[in-house]
C-alpha positions as CSV (number, residue, x, y, z in Angstrom):
1,M,0.0,0.0,0.0
2,Q,2.9,2.4,0.8
3,K,4.3,2.0,-2.7
4,R,0.9,2.9,-4.3
5,S,0.7,5.9,-2.0
6,Q,4.2,7.1,-3.1
7,V,3.2,6.7,-6.7
8,L,0.1,8.7,-6.2
9,I,2.0,11.4,-4.4
10,D,4.5,11.6,-7.1
11,K,1.8,11.9,-9.8
12,V,0.1,14.7,-7.8
13,D,3.4,16.5,-7.4
14,S,4.3,16.3,-11.1
15,S,0.8,17.3,-12.1
16,V,0.9,20.4,-9.8
17,E,4.3,21.4,-11.2
18,V,2.9,21.1,-14.8
19,L,-0.2,23.1,-13.8
20,L,1.9,25.9,-12.3
21,Q,4.3,26.0,-15.3
22,K,1.4,26.1,-17.8
23,F,-0.5,28.8,-15.9
24,H,2.8,30.8,-15.6
25,D,3.3,30.5,-19.4
26,I,-0.2,31.7,-20.1
27,V,0.2,34.7,-17.9
28,E,3.5,35.6,-19.6
29,L,2.0,35.2,-23.1
30,S,-1.1,37.2,-22.1
31,L,0.8,40.5,-22.1
32,I,0.2,42.5,-25.2
33,L,3.0,45.0,-25.7
34,D,3.3,46.3,-29.2
35,K,3.3,42.9,-30.8
36,S,2.6,42.2,-34.5
37,E,-0.4,40.3,-35.5
38,E,1.7,37.3,-36.5
39,T,3.3,37.2,-33.0
40,L,-0.1,37.5,-31.4
41,A,-1.5,34.6,-33.5
42,V,1.4,32.4,-32.5
43,E,1.1,33.3,-28.9
44,T,-2.7,32.6,-29.1
45,L,-1.9,29.1,-30.4
46,Q,0.6,28.6,-27.5
47,I,-2.0,29.7,-25.0
48,E,-4.5,27.3,-26.5
49,S,-1.9,24.5,-26.3
50,N,-1.2,25.3,-22.7
51,T,-4.9,25.4,-21.9
52,T,-5.3,21.9,-23.4
53,S,-2.4,20.7,-21.3
54,I,-4.0,22.2,-18.2
55,I,-7.2,20.4,-19.0
56,K,-5.4,17.0,-19.4
57,V,-3.5,17.5,-16.1
58,A,-6.7,18.4,-14.4
59,E,-8.3,15.2,-15.8
60,E,-5.3,13.2,-14.4
61,L,-5.9,14.7,-11.0
62,L,-9.6,13.8,-11.2
63,T,-8.6,10.3,-12.1
64,I,-6.4,10.1,-9.0
65,T,-9.1,11.4,-6.8
66,R,-11.6,8.9,-8.3
67,S,-9.2,6.0,-7.7
68,L,-8.8,7.2,-4.1
69,K,-12.5,7.4,-3.6
70,E,-13.0,4.0,-5.1
71,A,-10.3,2.5,-2.8
72,W,-11.9,4.2,0.2
73,T,-15.4,3.0,-0.8
74,L,-14.2,-0.6,-1.3
75,G,-12.5,-0.5,2.1
76,Q,-9.0,-0.7,0.6
77,V,-7.8,2.4,2.5
78,P,-6.9,1.7,6.1
79,K,-8.9,3.7,8.6
80,S,-6.9,6.2,10.5
81,N,-7.1,6.9,14.2
82,L,-7.5,10.6,14.6
83,T,-5.7,10.6,17.9
84,H,-2.8,8.5,16.5
85,D,0.7,10.1,16.9
86,Y,2.4,9.6,13.6
87,D,5.6,11.3,14.8
88,S,6.2,8.3,17.1
89,E,6.2,6.0,14.0
90,I,9.0,7.9,12.4
91,V,12.1,6.6,13.9
92,D,14.6,8.2,11.6
93,P,14.8,12.0,12.0
94,N,15.9,12.3,8.4
95,E,12.7,10.7,7.3
96,K,10.7,13.3,9.3
97,E,12.8,16.1,7.8
98,L,12.1,14.7,4.3
99,L,8.4,14.5,5.0
100,D,8.4,18.0,6.3
101,A,10.2,19.3,3.3
102,K,7.7,17.6,0.9
103,I,4.8,19.1,2.8
104,Q,6.5,22.5,2.7
105,K,7.1,22.2,-1.1
106,S,3.5,21.2,-1.7
107,L,2.3,24.2,0.3
108,E,4.5,26.5,-1.7
109,Q,3.2,25.0,-5.0
110,Y,-0.3,25.5,-3.8
111,N,0.4,29.1,-2.9
112,N,2.0,29.7,-6.3
113,L,-1.0,28.3,-8.1
114,N,-3.3,30.5,-6.1
115,A,-1.1,33.6,-6.9
116,L,-1.2,32.7,-10.6
117,L,-5.0,32.2,-10.6
118,E,-5.3,35.6,-8.9
119,Q,-3.1,37.2,-11.7
120,I,-5.3,35.6,-14.4
121,T,-8.5,36.8,-12.8
122,D,-7.0,40.3,-12.5
123,L,-6.3,40.4,-16.2
124,K,-10.0,40.0,-17.1
């Protein structure tokens, strides 16, 4: 089960990175500063391509959440004890630091995604 969890975490991480990059690319391409019509047409196609990529990645994330819901519904996900102390299970301090670093990276990516979404909505 732990291997499957790591695979799902890796998929989510890579998907979030792709989403952030594509949103960033769209924001950069959205700026219209004395560009020729040809340049604008090419950038429009790039924006459409990035949008398609974002949709595909969002569908991948939906697939992951669906598989998690199915596993939970079928009882394949172990029930957690809310009062359980997970820190006591981590014997190696390096493992705890690695886990903390991954959590921090995920939070930073989430904040970056929110910032990009705010920039996009401000452009409208």
